[in-house]
Structures are given as C-alpha cells and as structure tokens.
N, C-alpha and C positions, 0 to 999 in steps of 0.2 A: 201038827196043824203047822203049816210053813208058817213064819212071820215074816211081815212086810218090811221091803228094802231100801225102801224109800231113801231116810237118810242118808244111809250107808253111799248108796248110788250117787247124790249128788255132792258128798266128800268125795268121790273118786270121781267126778267132771272136774272138782274145783281146785283138785291138786292134779291131772295131766292136765289144765287149761293152765296153772302158773306153769307146772315144767314144760309145756310148748311156750309160753311168751318168756321162760328163761333163756331155751333153745333160740329162739328168734332175737330176742336182741344180745346172745353173745353172737348167735353168725353174723346181725349186723355189723357189734364193735370190728367180728375178726375182719370184717368187706371194708370200714373204715381205716382200720389198721396198716392193710394191704395196699389202700389209694395213698397213703399218705405217705408209706415206706417208700412206693414208687416215684412220688412226687420228691422226695428230699432224694432218693439215692438220682433222681435228674439233675438235682442242685451242686449236685456234689458232681457227680459228672462234670457239669456245665464250668464247676469251679477248675476243673483240673485241667478242663480243655483253654480257658482263658490263662489260665498260668501257663502251659504247653506255648502256644498265642504268641505269650511272651517271650518265651524263651526262644524261640523262634526267631523272633522280631528283633530279640538284644545279641545276638548270635554272633560269631567273629564273619561268617561268610555275607552277615546283612551288607545292602547295595553303600553305607553311612562308612564301610571299608574301602580306603582309598586304593582307589588301582595303581598296581606297580608294572606291568607290562604298556608297551606301546596298543595303544588302539584308537578309535575312532567314539565320540562321543558320539549320544545321541540323548534330543531332547525332547519330548514328543509335543506335542499341540495339540489335542484333541478338542473336539466341539466347541460352544458357544463362546467367547471372550466375553467374561461376563465379569463384573463386582462378584457376586456372591453365584456364578456359574462353575461349571466343569474345568473354567480358564479363568483365573485372574492374572495381575501383569505381577502378583506379589512372587504366587508359587512361579509363575513360570521365569520369572528374572533371577529367583535361587536358583534354580537347576539350573539354568545359563550359565551364572556365573563361578558354578561347582565345576559344568564341564570344563569352562574355558579357565578353568586356574588351575587343573590337577597339568601338572607338565610331561603327563606322558601320554596327555590326549591330543592328536597327530590334528584333528580340525575338528568343527562340531556340525554335526547336523541336525536340522532343525527339519523333522518329517509334520506335516499339517495335515490335519483334515478338520477341516471348519469352514460354515460357511459366514462370518465373521464375527462379530458385537458389536460394544461398546469403543465408539473412537478413542473416548480417555484411556480407556485399560490400553487400548493396541496401542498411543500416542506413547503410554511410560511405559509397556514391552521395546516401543522401535528407539527410543533414547536412552533403553537400556542396553540394547545390541551394539548402537552406535558409541557408547560409553567402554564396552566390555573389547568392541572391537581397536578403539583408538589404546586403552591397555593392553592386548596380545594382536602388536600388528603382524605376528609372523605366523597365526592363528588361523586360519579360515574360517568365516560360516556358510552351511550351504543349506541350502532351505528345499526340499522333495515333496513337494504336493500326490497325496492321496486321492482321495477322492472327491475332495472340496477344498479349495482356496481361495475363496470371494473375501470381499469388500474387506473390516478389520480384519478377518486374516492374511489378505494380501498385503493389506498398509504394513502389516509384520513383518513380511516377508521379503518387501523390497528394501529392506536394507541389508539383506544378506549379499556375501560376494559375488553366490552365483545360487538361481532358483533351476530346477529341476523338477519334471511335474510325467506323468502317463500321457500320454496321446488322446484318451479319452478323459483324464481329469478336467474340472470345473475351476476355471479360472478367472480373475479378475472381479466384475463386478467394481467396478472404481467411481462410488458412488455415496449418496448418503442422503440418507430420509429420515422423516420425521412421522409415523403416524399417528391418527387419533379416529372416533366416530365422535359425529355428531347426531343426538338425539330430541333435537327441539320440537317436530314435527310427533316426534312418539310419543315426547310429554304432551301435546295438544290434542294429541288424537287422546288419551287417556284421560285429559280434565285433571293432567296435575300442575303445579304449578311451582314455579323454580323459582326460592327463594337464596341468592347468592348478595352476602353481603360483606363487602370488602372495605376497604383503606388502601385506595391505591387504583390511578384507574383501571392498567392492567393486570390488576392481580387474580382476574377470574381469568387469565389468558388460559385459548385450548380449554376453556373446558365444556365438557362435550353435550351439557344440560343447553349451553346459554350458546345466541345466534353466534357464530365468526365472522368478525368486522374484517374489513378489507385493509386498512391497518395491522391487524393481529395479525393475516393472514402474508400481507408482505413485509412483518417484522419476522416470522419464521420461517419465510422462503430467505432473506438477506441470510439469517441463522444457519441456517441449512448451506447456503452457498459458500458460507466462510468457514466453515469445516469442510465443507469438499474441496475448500483450494488452498485447504491445509492438508489435503488427504493427497491432491495432485502434487505438490510439493517435495512429499515424502519419495514420491513412485519417479518423481522426475532426479531431483539429487538421485535417488539407490541407483536407479538403472540408467540413466547416464545417456548416452551418443546410443546405446541396443533398444532403447524403446524408439519405436517408427509412429511419430506420433499420429493420429487421426481426428476425424471432428466424431469418430464414434466411442473415440477409443476409453477416454473419462464420460462415457455418458452411462455408464451404469451397467453395460452389458457384461455376461458373463462368456468366455469362452475356450472349446475347448482346448486342452494339453497343445498338436497339431495347430491351432490356430491362435494360440498365444505365444508358442514358437517364431509364427512367422511374423508377429506381432513382437516382438524384442520383451515381451512381457516374463519369459522363462529362456534360461539359454537354454534348454536339451531335453529330451526324453530317457530317463533313467529312474531307477530305480533303488532305495534306501540304498541297499545291500551296493547295484552298480557303483554307486556311486563311494561307498566304500573304497571299494576295490578298485576301480577307474580312476578316479577322482581322485579322493587321499592317498589311495595306494596304501590302504590299512584295512582289512579288512576283515578281523577280529574289529566286533561291534558292543560297546556298554552303555547301558541306561542310565543318563542319570539322570530323569524323572522323578519330580515330587510328588509320590504318590500317598495317600491314607495311610499312615501304619500300620502293618499288620496285624499285631494286638489291638488297635481303635478300631479295623475292619470287624476280624473276630467277636471284640465284646460285644460291638451293637447288635450282631446276628443273633449272639447266643445271650445276651439281654432280652430282646425279643423276646426268643423261645423262654428266658424263664419268665418273663415277666405275663406269657401267654398261659404258664404253668403252674403259674403263682394264684392268677386271675380264676383256672379253674379250678384248681384244687382249695381256694379259700369258699368259692360259689359252691363245690360240693359237701363242704365242711357245714356251710352256712346252712343248707339244704337239709343235712342228715342233724344236725342239731336243732332245727325248727321241727322236725320228725318226734324227735327223742324229747322233746320239750311236751309236744302232745299228748 
C-alpha cells in the first residue's frame, strides 16, 4: 500500500520557493551592482575629461600666450552690454587693454554685433577707449559692425578712429529710453488695493502699481534727456566733421550701413578681414576677446551631467533599498 506523500511534497515546495527567492535576490543584487558600476565609471570618465580640459586650457598654446609676430588685434563685442550680461565694461576693457598693450599688434579692431544696453557700461567702455588711445597714440582702433551696432553699442563705437559696416548692417539708434508698465486699472479691475508705504515723497517713483503723476513723468523725461545729451556729445566728439547732422540723426532711428555711410555715422563698407588687409595692412588676426576659461566651460557641462547621473543613481538606489526592506 502506497504511503501518503503530503508532508514530503510540502517540504519540497518550501525548498524550491526558498531557492527561487535566493536566486531572485542574487539577480537583483547583480542588477544593482551593474547600475552602480556604470554610475561610478561615468564619474571616473567625467573626472578625467575635466582634468583634460584643464590641461588644454593651461597649455602653452592657449590665448594667454604672448603673440610675438606682427598681427591685427581683434576684440569682439557680441550681445547686450549689461552689468550681468554677455558684455560687461570690465571684461571688454580688459580685452582692449591686452590688445593695445602687445607691441606686435599693429592696430585693434573692435567687431560689434549688439543691440545696445546700459549707458553706464557703454560710458565706461568709451572712457577706457579714450584712455587707451591717449596711451597708445600710434595704434589705431577700428570698429567693424556685423549685423547690428545700435544704441549703447554705437555709443562705444563712436570713439574709434574709423567705423566700418556692411551695407545691410543696422547702425545708429542714437537715443535713450526708459520703459515700465502701469497696472493701476488692472488692480482696480481685480479689486486689489496697493499699500505702498514710503519715507520720501518720490520714493515710489515709477512704481507700476501706482498712478504716474505729471511731476514724476516730467522728472523722468528730464533724466532721459540728460543721458541723451551725453550720448550726443560722445557721438559729436568722436565723429567730428564727418557727421552730417540732421533733425533725425539723434532721434533714435536706426539706419542701414549704406545710409549710415551717407550720414557720416560710419567711414566705409568693409568686413573685418578687409579692414585688417586693406586698412591696417596686416592680414593675420589674433583674437584678444576675454572668454570663459575652457576648464570652467567644460566643468559646468560635465558638472551638470554628473549631477544628473548622481540624482538618477541615488533615486535608483533609494527605490531598490525600499523594495529590499519590504
């Protein structure tokens, strides 16, 4: 007679389940190890690339190495001129100083592609250009406009010995603006009360949520007009008799390079290469524009990638840990 097999079958099932659980846990552990292995390899490669970037930026062939052959120095003004923008007075002035100081630079070209910006920053650059021209009287400064040379950018350019542009470049915009918004009616529509507490009658000057009084408006217009006159004086001083003044030339209008030439705002229609070759007489161009260090640029990009990888890795680790604890 056959004996019942129930208890033995139960023991076999328990052993099989235990083995399956052990195998599953081992497989999960291998997956986790593989993920973390990839993660740390990524960190290692990122570190090596950062070191490589540092070595490249510090190599003897970097831009800080003095240029010992005759050349035309180039400084680029690209973007808005703002205290925290792509072009600042400190950075551009530093680049210009290096370009002027090298005895092998035959002249300096300032290549401009900018819609303008801060009159304060532009004024500081203009003052530095005037100082450098006085310190290096035998070294010319030429400005070449790219797409746009308007407003504060033209303020900077006006102090050059000569200004060139393309026939389709946008040049001028000799004016000043102060823009703000008024939300008084919107506040009324929404039923919102503005509670502005000041010490000083005009401390809330140009507050967008308060009505603009005629007195404050007149004051703002006077302030803008004063800055405009400063701009006009710089242009007149820089361009001299070449400027063909008209009622519209200081009105804030922008002109094509062809029209700007007729108005005396520029001296000719030439590119950077043409000015270096035909005007300076030195075709070799060396760029002195102060740029973000190669190491810093690379570190920012790699740092972002590493941070993302770390966040992903930590999230996976956290998720796996929670699964295991359960």
